DSSP file (Angstrom, degrees, kcal/mol; ACC not computed):
  #  RESIDUE AA STRUCTURE BP1 BP2  ACC     N-H-->O    O-->H-N    N-H-->O    O-->H-N    TCO  KAPPA ALPHA  PHI   PSI    X-CA   Y-CA   Z-CA
    1    1 A M     >        0   0    0      0, 0.0     4,-1.6     0, 0.0     3,-0.4   0.000 360.0 360.0 360.0 -41.7   39.1    5.6  -45.8
    2    2 A K  H  >  +     0   0    0      1,-0.2     4,-2.3     2,-0.2     5,-0.2   0.870 360.0  60.5 -60.9 -35.9   41.6    4.5  -43.0
    3    3 A H  H  > S+     0   0    0      1,-0.2     4,-1.7     2,-0.2    -1,-0.2   0.882 104.1  48.4 -60.4 -40.0   41.6    8.0  -41.7
    4    4 A H  H  > S+     0   0    0     -3,-0.4     4,-2.1     2,-0.2    -1,-0.2   0.891 111.0  49.9 -70.1 -39.8   37.9    7.9  -41.0
    5    5 A L  H  X S+     0   0    0     -4,-1.6     4,-2.4     1,-0.2    -2,-0.2   0.884 108.7  53.5 -65.4 -37.4   38.1    4.6  -39.2
    6    6 A Y  H  X S+     0   0    0     -4,-2.3     4,-1.9     1,-0.2    -1,-0.2   0.904 109.1  48.3 -63.8 -40.6   40.9    5.9  -37.1
    7    7 A Q  H  X S+     0   0    0     -4,-1.7     4,-2.1     2,-0.2    -2,-0.2   0.900 110.9  50.4 -66.6 -40.3   38.8    8.9  -36.1
    8    8 A Y  H  X S+     0   0    0     -4,-2.1     4,-1.9     1,-0.2    -2,-0.2   0.903 108.8  52.5 -64.3 -40.9   35.8    6.7  -35.2
    9    9 A K  H  X S+     0   0    0     -4,-2.4     4,-0.8     1,-0.2    -1,-0.2   0.907 111.8  45.6 -62.2 -41.9   38.0    4.4  -33.1
   10   10 A N  H  X S+     0   0    0     -4,-1.9     4,-0.7     1,-0.2     3,-0.3   0.846 108.4  57.5 -69.8 -33.8   39.3    7.4  -31.1
   11   11 A L  H >< S+     0   0    0     -4,-2.1     3,-0.8     1,-0.2     5,-0.3   0.877 102.0  54.8 -65.2 -37.1   35.8    8.9  -30.7
   12   12 A T  H 3< S+     0   0    0     -4,-1.9    -1,-0.2     1,-0.2    -2,-0.2   0.779 102.9  57.2 -69.7 -24.1   34.5    5.7  -29.0
   13   13 A K  H 3< S+     0   0    0     -4,-0.8    -1,-0.2    -3,-0.3    -2,-0.2   0.695  89.5  94.3 -78.1 -18.3   37.3    5.9  -26.4
   14   14 A L  S << S-     0   0    0     -3,-0.8    -3,-0.0    -4,-0.7     0, 0.0  -0.244  78.0-129.8 -70.8 163.4   36.2    9.4  -25.4
   15   15 A T        +     0   0    0      4,-0.1    -1,-0.1     5,-0.0    -3,-0.1   0.090  62.8 127.6-102.4  22.0   33.9   10.0  -22.5
   16   16 A T  S  > S-     0   0    0     -5,-0.3     4,-2.3     1,-0.1     5,-0.2  -0.389  73.4-113.2 -73.2 158.0   31.5   12.2  -24.3
   17   17 A P  H  > S+     0   0    0      0, 0.0     4,-2.2     0, 0.0     5,-0.2   0.884 118.4  53.3 -58.8 -37.9   27.8   11.3  -24.2
   18   18 A Y  H  > S+     0   0    0      1,-0.2     4,-2.3     2,-0.2     5,-0.2   0.933 109.3  47.8 -62.9 -45.3   27.9   10.6  -27.9
   19   19 A A  H  > S+     0   0    0      1,-0.2     4,-2.4     2,-0.2    -1,-0.2   0.890 111.4  50.2 -64.8 -39.5   30.8    8.2  -27.5
   20   20 A S  H  X S+     0   0    0     -4,-2.3     4,-2.3     2,-0.2    -1,-0.2   0.885 111.0  49.1 -68.0 -36.9   29.2    6.4  -24.7
   21   21 A R  H  X S+     0   0    0     -4,-2.2     4,-2.6    -5,-0.2    -2,-0.2   0.907 111.7  49.1 -67.0 -40.9   25.9    6.0  -26.6
   22   22 A I  H  X S+     0   0    0     -4,-2.3     4,-2.7     2,-0.2    -2,-0.2   0.915 112.8  47.4 -64.0 -42.9   27.8    4.7  -29.7
   23   23 A T  H  X S+     0   0    0     -4,-2.4     4,-2.6     2,-0.2    -2,-0.2   0.913 111.6  51.2 -63.6 -42.4   29.7    2.2  -27.5
   24   24 A H  H  X S+     0   0    0     -4,-2.3     4,-1.9     2,-0.2    -2,-0.2   0.922 112.7  45.4 -59.7 -46.6   26.5    1.1  -25.8
   25   25 A L  H  X S+     0   0    0     -4,-2.6     4,-2.4     2,-0.2    -2,-0.2   0.901 112.0  51.5 -64.9 -42.5   24.9    0.6  -29.2
   26   26 A S  H  X S+     0   0    0     -4,-2.7     4,-2.3     1,-0.2    -2,-0.2   0.918 110.1  49.0 -61.3 -44.6   27.9   -1.3  -30.6
   27   27 A N  H  <>S+     0   0    0     -4,-2.6     5,-2.6     1,-0.2     4,-0.4   0.877 110.7  51.0 -64.2 -37.1   27.9   -3.6  -27.6
   28   28 A Q  H ><5S+     0   0    0     -4,-1.9     3,-0.8     3,-0.2    -2,-0.2   0.920 111.3  48.1 -64.3 -43.2   24.2   -4.3  -28.0
   29   29 A I  H 3<5S+     0   0    0     -4,-2.4    -2,-0.2     1,-0.2    -1,-0.2   0.913 116.0  41.9 -64.8 -43.7   24.6   -5.2  -31.6
   30   30 A F  T 3<5S-     0   0    0     -4,-2.3    -1,-0.2    -5,-0.2    -2,-0.2   0.288 113.2-112.1 -93.6  10.8   27.6   -7.5  -31.1
   31   31 A G  T < 5 +     0   0    0     -3,-0.8    -3,-0.2    -4,-0.4     2,-0.2   0.789  69.8 136.3  70.6  29.2   26.2   -9.2  -28.0
   32   32 A E      < -     0   0    0     -5,-2.6     2,-0.3    -6,-0.2    -1,-0.2  -0.467  69.3 -70.2 -98.6 176.0   28.7   -7.9  -25.5
   33   33 A V        -     0   0    0     -2,-0.2    -1,-0.1     1,-0.2     4,-0.1  -0.527  45.7-155.5 -68.6 127.7   28.1   -6.5  -22.1
   34   34 A V        +     0   0    0     -2,-0.3    -1,-0.2    -7,-0.1    -7,-0.1   0.952  69.7  44.1 -76.3 -51.1   26.3   -3.1  -22.6
   35   35 A R  S    S-     0   0    0      1,-0.1     2,-0.2    -8,-0.1    -2,-0.0  -0.596  99.6 -91.3 -94.2 155.5   27.2   -1.2  -19.4
   36   36 A P        -     0   0    0      0, 0.0    -1,-0.1     0, 0.0    -2,-0.1  -0.475  52.3-168.8 -63.0 131.6   30.6   -1.0  -17.8
   37   37 A T        -     0   0    0     -2,-0.2     5,-0.0    -4,-0.1    -4,-0.0  -0.907  22.3-103.9-126.9 151.7   30.8   -3.8  -15.2
   38   38 A P     >  -     0   0    0      0, 0.0     4,-1.8     0, 0.0     5,-0.1  -0.206  37.6-105.8 -68.8 166.5   33.2   -4.7  -12.4
   39   39 A R  H  > S+     0   0    0      1,-0.2     4,-1.5     2,-0.2    -2,-0.0   0.869 118.1  53.0 -64.2 -39.8   35.8   -7.4  -12.9
   40   40 A K  H  > S+     0   0    0      1,-0.2     4,-1.2     2,-0.2    -1,-0.2   0.888 109.8  48.6 -64.7 -38.6   34.0   -9.9  -10.6
   41   41 A A  H  > S+     0   0    0      1,-0.2     4,-2.0     2,-0.2    -1,-0.2   0.845 106.4  57.2 -69.9 -32.6   30.7   -9.5  -12.5
   42   42 A M  H  X S+     0   0    0     -4,-1.8     4,-2.5     1,-0.2    -1,-0.2   0.837 100.2  59.1 -66.1 -31.5   32.6  -10.0  -15.8
   43   43 A K  H  X S+     0   0    0     -4,-1.5     4,-2.0     2,-0.2    -1,-0.2   0.911 106.7  46.7 -62.2 -41.9   33.8  -13.4  -14.5
   44   44 A V  H  X S+     0   0    0     -4,-1.2     4,-2.2     2,-0.2    -2,-0.2   0.899 110.5  52.8 -65.5 -41.4   30.2  -14.4  -14.1
   45   45 A V  H  X S+     0   0    0     -4,-2.0     4,-1.4     1,-0.2    -2,-0.2   0.910 109.3  49.1 -61.8 -42.3   29.4  -13.1  -17.6
   46   46 A Q  H  X S+     0   0    0     -4,-2.5     4,-0.8     1,-0.2    -1,-0.2   0.897 109.2  52.4 -65.0 -40.0   32.3  -15.2  -19.1
   47   47 A L  H >< S+     0   0    0     -4,-2.0     3,-0.6     1,-0.2    -1,-0.2   0.900 112.3  45.5 -62.2 -40.0   31.1  -18.3  -17.3
   48   48 A H  H 3< S+     0   0    0     -4,-2.2    -1,-0.2     1,-0.2    -2,-0.2   0.709 106.5  59.5 -76.8 -19.6   27.6  -17.9  -18.7
   49   49 A S  H 3< S+     0   0    0     -4,-1.4    -1,-0.2    -5,-0.2    -2,-0.2   0.639  90.0  91.1 -83.7 -12.7   28.9  -17.2  -22.2
   50   50 A Q  S << S-     0   0    0     -4,-0.8     3,-0.1    -3,-0.6    -3,-0.0  -0.334  92.7 -88.1 -76.3 163.2   30.7  -20.6  -22.4
   51   51 A L        -     0   0    0      1,-0.1    -1,-0.1     2,-0.1     5,-0.1  -0.439  48.1-107.6 -66.0 141.8   29.0  -23.7  -23.8
   52   52 A P    >>  -     0   0    0      0, 0.0     3,-1.5     0, 0.0     4,-1.0  -0.356  29.6-111.8 -66.8 157.0   27.1  -25.7  -21.2
   53   53 A V  G >4 S+     0   0    0      1,-0.3     3,-0.6     2,-0.2     6,-0.2   0.860 115.8  57.6 -60.8 -38.1   28.7  -28.9  -20.2
   54   54 A Y  G 34 S+     0   0    0      1,-0.2    -1,-0.3     5,-0.1    -3,-0.0   0.629 113.3  40.3 -72.5 -10.6   26.0  -31.1  -21.8
   55   55 A K  G <4 S+     0   0    0     -3,-1.5    -1,-0.2     5,-0.0    -2,-0.2   0.485  88.6 106.7-108.5  -7.5   26.8  -29.4  -25.2
   56   56 A N    XX  -     0   0    0     -4,-1.0     4,-2.6    -3,-0.6     3,-1.2  -0.615  62.4-149.3 -77.1 119.4   30.6  -29.3  -24.9
   57   57 A P  H 3> S+     0   0    0      0, 0.0     4,-1.8     0, 0.0    -1,-0.2   0.759  93.5  67.6 -62.7 -23.5   32.1  -31.9  -27.2
   58   58 A L  H 34 S+     0   0    0      1,-0.2    -5,-0.1     2,-0.2    -2,-0.0   0.872 114.6  27.8 -62.4 -36.0   35.0  -32.3  -24.8
   59   59 A F  H X4 S+     0   0    0     -3,-1.2     3,-0.9    -6,-0.2     4,-0.2   0.836 122.7  49.7 -92.3 -38.5   32.7  -33.9  -22.2
   60   60 A V  H 3< S+     0   0    0     -4,-2.6     3,-0.3     1,-0.2    -2,-0.2   0.925 117.9  36.2 -71.1 -44.9   30.0  -35.4  -24.5
   61   61 A A  T 3< S+     0   0    0     -4,-1.8    -1,-0.2    -5,-0.2    -2,-0.1  -0.204  82.0 119.6-101.8  41.7   32.3  -37.3  -26.9
   62   62 A Y    <   +     0   0    0     -3,-0.9    -1,-0.2    -2,-0.1    -2,-0.1   0.923  59.7  65.4 -74.3 -44.4   34.8  -38.3  -24.3
   63   63 A Y  S    S-     0   0    0     -3,-0.3     3,-0.0    -4,-0.2    -4,-0.0  -0.450  91.3-105.5 -81.8 152.7   34.5  -42.0  -24.7
   64   64 A P        -     0   0    0      0, 0.0     2,-1.2     0, 0.0     3,-0.1  -0.151  46.3 -83.6 -69.3 170.7   35.6  -43.9  -27.9
   65   65 A R     >  -     0   0    0      1,-0.2     4,-2.3     2,-0.1     5,-0.2  -0.646  45.4-172.8 -79.0  99.1   33.0  -45.2  -30.3
   66   66 A H  H  > S+     0   0    0     -2,-1.2     4,-2.5     1,-0.2     5,-0.2   0.867  79.7  52.9 -65.3 -37.6   32.2  -48.6  -28.7
   67   67 A V  H  > S+     0   0    0      2,-0.2     4,-2.3     1,-0.2    -1,-0.2   0.945 112.8  43.3 -65.5 -47.5   30.1  -49.9  -31.5
   68   68 A K  H  > S+     0   0    0      1,-0.2     4,-2.5     2,-0.2    -1,-0.2   0.891 114.1  51.2 -65.2 -38.9   32.7  -49.2  -34.2
   69   69 A M  H  X S+     0   0    0     -4,-2.3     4,-2.5     2,-0.2    -1,-0.2   0.899 110.3  49.4 -65.9 -39.3   35.5  -50.6  -32.0
   70   70 A G  H  X S+     0   0    0     -4,-2.5     4,-2.3     2,-0.2    -2,-0.2   0.915 111.7  48.5 -63.7 -43.4   33.4  -53.8  -31.4
   71   71 A W  H  X S+     0   0    0     -4,-2.3     4,-2.3     2,-0.2    -2,-0.2   0.915 112.2  49.4 -62.5 -43.0   32.8  -54.2  -35.1
   72   72 A L  H  X S+     0   0    0     -4,-2.5     4,-2.6     1,-0.2    -2,-0.2   0.910 110.8  49.1 -63.4 -43.7   36.5  -53.7  -35.8
   73   73 A I  H  X S+     0   0    0     -4,-2.5     4,-2.2     2,-0.2    -1,-0.2   0.900 110.4  51.3 -65.0 -40.2   37.6  -56.2  -33.2
   74   74 A R  H  X S+     0   0    0     -4,-2.3     4,-2.2     2,-0.2    -2,-0.2   0.925 111.8  46.9 -61.2 -44.2   35.1  -58.8  -34.5
   75   75 A K  H  X S+     0   0    0     -4,-2.3     4,-1.9     1,-0.2    -2,-0.2   0.920 112.2  49.3 -64.6 -43.7   36.4  -58.3  -38.1
   76   76 A L  H  X>S+     0   0    0     -4,-2.6     5,-2.9     1,-0.2     6,-0.9   0.863 110.2  52.2 -63.3 -34.7   40.1  -58.6  -36.9
   77   77 A R  H ><5S+     0   0    0     -4,-2.2     3,-0.7     4,-0.2    -1,-0.2   0.894 106.7  52.7 -67.4 -39.9   39.2  -61.7  -35.0
   78   78 A E  H 3<5S+     0   0    0     -4,-2.2    -2,-0.2     1,-0.2    -1,-0.2   0.878 110.7  47.6 -61.9 -37.5   37.6  -63.2  -38.1
   79   79 A Y  H 3<5S-     0   0    0     -4,-1.9    -1,-0.2    -5,-0.1    -2,-0.2   0.572 117.3-115.5 -80.3  -8.8   40.8  -62.5  -40.0
   80   80 A G  T <<5S+     0   0    0     -3,-0.7    -3,-0.2    -4,-0.5    -2,-0.1   0.665  86.1 114.0  84.0  17.8   42.9  -64.0  -37.2
   81   81 A L  S   <S+     0   0    0     -5,-2.9     2,-0.4    -6,-0.2    -4,-0.2   0.510  71.9  46.5 -97.3  -6.2   44.6  -60.8  -36.3
   82   82 A F        -     0   0    0     -6,-0.9     2,-0.6    -9,-0.1    -2,-0.2  -0.999  68.8-147.6-139.5 138.8   43.1  -60.4  -32.9
   83   83 A R        -     0   0    0     -2,-0.4     2,-0.8    -3,-0.1    -6,-0.0  -0.924  10.9-174.8-111.5 115.0   42.7  -62.9  -30.1
   84   84 A D     >  -     0   0    0     -2,-0.6     4,-2.4     1,-0.2     5,-0.2  -0.872   1.0-174.9-109.1  97.6   39.6  -62.5  -27.9
   85   85 A E  H  > S+     0   0    0     -2,-0.8     4,-2.5     1,-0.2     5,-0.2   0.843  81.6  54.3 -65.8 -34.4   40.0  -65.1  -25.1
   86   86 A H  H  > S+     0   0    0      2,-0.2     4,-2.4     1,-0.2    -1,-0.2   0.934 110.9  45.2 -64.8 -44.8   36.6  -64.5  -23.6
   87   87 A Q  H  > S+     0   0    0      2,-0.2     4,-2.5     1,-0.2    -2,-0.2   0.887 111.8  53.2 -66.5 -37.8   34.9  -65.0  -26.9
   88   88 A D  H  X S+     0   0    0     -4,-2.4     4,-2.2     2,-0.2    -2,-0.2   0.928 110.5  47.5 -60.2 -44.9   37.0  -68.2  -27.5
   89   89 A F  H  X S+     0   0    0     -4,-2.5     4,-2.4     2,-0.2    -2,-0.2   0.916 111.4  50.6 -62.3 -44.5   35.9  -69.5  -24.1
   90   90 A T  H  X S+     0   0    0     -4,-2.4     4,-2.2     1,-0.2    -2,-0.2   0.917 111.7  47.1 -61.3 -44.9   32.3  -68.7  -24.8
   91   91 A E  H  X S+     0   0    0     -4,-2.5     4,-2.3     1,-0.2    -1,-0.2   0.879 111.4  51.3 -65.8 -37.3   32.3  -70.5  -28.2
   92   92 A E  H  X S+     0   0    0     -4,-2.2     4,-2.4     2,-0.2    -2,-0.2   0.905 110.2  48.8 -66.4 -41.0   34.1  -73.5  -26.7
   93   93 A M  H  X S+     0   0    0     -4,-2.4     4,-2.2     2,-0.2    -2,-0.2   0.895 111.8  49.5 -64.8 -39.4   31.5  -73.8  -23.9
   94   94 A R  H  X S+     0   0    0     -4,-2.2     4,-2.2     2,-0.2    -2,-0.2   0.906 111.1  49.8 -64.0 -41.7   28.7  -73.5  -26.5
   95   95 A R  H  X S+     0   0    0     -4,-2.3     4,-2.0     2,-0.2    -2,-0.2   0.918 112.1  46.9 -64.3 -44.0   30.3  -76.2  -28.6
   96   96 A L  H  X S+     0   0    0     -4,-2.4     4,-1.7     2,-0.2    -1,-0.2   0.878 110.3  53.1 -65.9 -37.5   30.7  -78.6  -25.7
   97   97 A R  H  X>S+     0   0    0     -4,-2.2     5,-2.6     1,-0.2     4,-0.6   0.908 109.0  49.6 -62.9 -41.8   27.1  -78.0  -24.6
   98   98 A E  H ><5S+     0   0    0     -4,-2.2     3,-0.7     1,-0.2    -2,-0.2   0.887 107.9  53.8 -64.6 -38.3   25.9  -78.9  -28.1
   99   99 A L  H 3<5S+     0   0    0     -4,-2.0    -1,-0.2     1,-0.2    -2,-0.2   0.856 109.1  48.5 -64.5 -33.8   28.0  -82.1  -28.0
  100  100 A R  H 3<5S-     0   0    0     -4,-1.7    -1,-0.2    -5,-0.1    -2,-0.2   0.585 118.7-114.0 -80.6 -10.0   26.3  -83.0  -24.7
  101  101 A G  T <<5S+     0   0    0     -3,-0.7     2,-0.8    -4,-0.6    11,-0.3   0.685  77.1 128.3  87.2  19.0   22.9  -82.3  -26.2
  102  102 A K      < +     0   0    0     -5,-2.6     2,-0.5    -6,-0.2    -1,-0.1  -0.623  28.6 152.5-108.5  72.4   22.1  -79.3  -24.0
  103  103 A V  E     -A  110   0A   0     -2,-0.8     7,-3.2     7,-0.8     2,-0.5  -0.881  25.8-164.0-107.5 130.6   21.2  -76.7  -26.6
  104  104 A W  E     -A  109   0A   0     -2,-0.5     2,-0.5     5,-0.2     5,-0.2  -0.958   4.5-173.8-114.6 127.7   18.7  -73.9  -25.8
  105  105 A V  E >  S-A  108   0A   0      3,-2.6     3,-1.5    -2,-0.5    -2,-0.0  -0.968  74.4 -23.3-122.9 115.1   17.2  -71.9  -28.6
  106  106 A K  T 3  S-     0   0    0     -2,-0.5    -1,-0.1     1,-0.3     3,-0.1   0.870 126.4 -49.8  53.4  44.3   15.1  -68.9  -27.5
  107  107 A G  T 3  S+     0   0    0      1,-0.2     2,-0.5     0, 0.0    -1,-0.3   0.454 117.2 107.5  81.8   0.3   14.4  -70.3  -24.0
  108  108 A V  E <  S-A  105   0A   0     -3,-1.5    -3,-2.6     0, 0.0     2,-0.4  -0.947  71.5-122.5-116.2 131.8   13.3  -73.7  -25.2
  109  109 A K  E     -A  104   0A   0     -2,-0.5     2,-0.5    -5,-0.2    -5,-0.2  -0.556  22.3-143.8 -74.5 128.1   15.4  -76.8  -24.8
  110  110 A K  E     -A  103   0A   0     -7,-3.2    -7,-0.8    -2,-0.4     2,-0.2  -0.800  17.4-128.1 -92.7 127.8   16.2  -78.5  -28.1
  111  111 A E        -     0   0    0     -2,-0.5     2,-0.3    -9,-0.1    -9,-0.1  -0.522  19.3-118.8 -79.2 141.6   16.3  -82.2  -27.9
  112  112 A K        -     0   0    0    -11,-0.3     2,-0.3    -2,-0.2    -1,-0.1  -0.602  29.9-115.7 -77.4 135.1   19.3  -84.1  -29.2
  113  113 A K        -     0   0    0     -2,-0.3     2,-0.2     1,-0.1    -1,-0.1  -0.536  31.4-120.0 -72.7 134.3   18.5  -86.4  -32.0
  114  114 A S        -     0   0    0     -2,-0.3    -1,-0.1     1,-0.1    -3,-0.0  -0.540  15.0-159.4 -76.7 136.5   19.3  -90.0  -31.0
  115  115 A T  S    S+     0   0    0     -2,-0.2     2,-0.2     2,-0.0    -1,-0.1   0.604  71.9  83.1 -89.3 -12.2   21.8  -91.9  -33.1
  116  116 A F              0   0    0      1,-0.1    -2,-0.1     0, 0.0     0, 0.0  -0.603 360.0 360.0 -89.6 153.0   20.5  -95.2  -31.9
  117  117 A L              0   0    0     -2,-0.2    -1,-0.1     0, 0.0    -3,-0.0   0.454 360.0 360.0 -83.6 360.0   17.4  -96.9  -33.5
């Protein structure tokens, strides 16, 4: 069996009309360039055979998963393993605002209940 494959491989390298037709057919079947092309034209063919930039995972999935990272940081903060100073400041300002009676819920000011009669 190897002997026959070896002969076929050598036949395709020949410049006979039969060999050129077989090579042409083989290239058509396997999606390669059918006719012999110059080196500069092959460069263009290679550029077009690559994945487009908008489908290339190297460019599309470049940034980390922000949603998962945010969830992870929130959980670590709840457990006391991560310190988010901005969130601490925001919560402290909200707490002080509530103490002063300036609470807004969905765009409507909530009145502070009076402790005096």
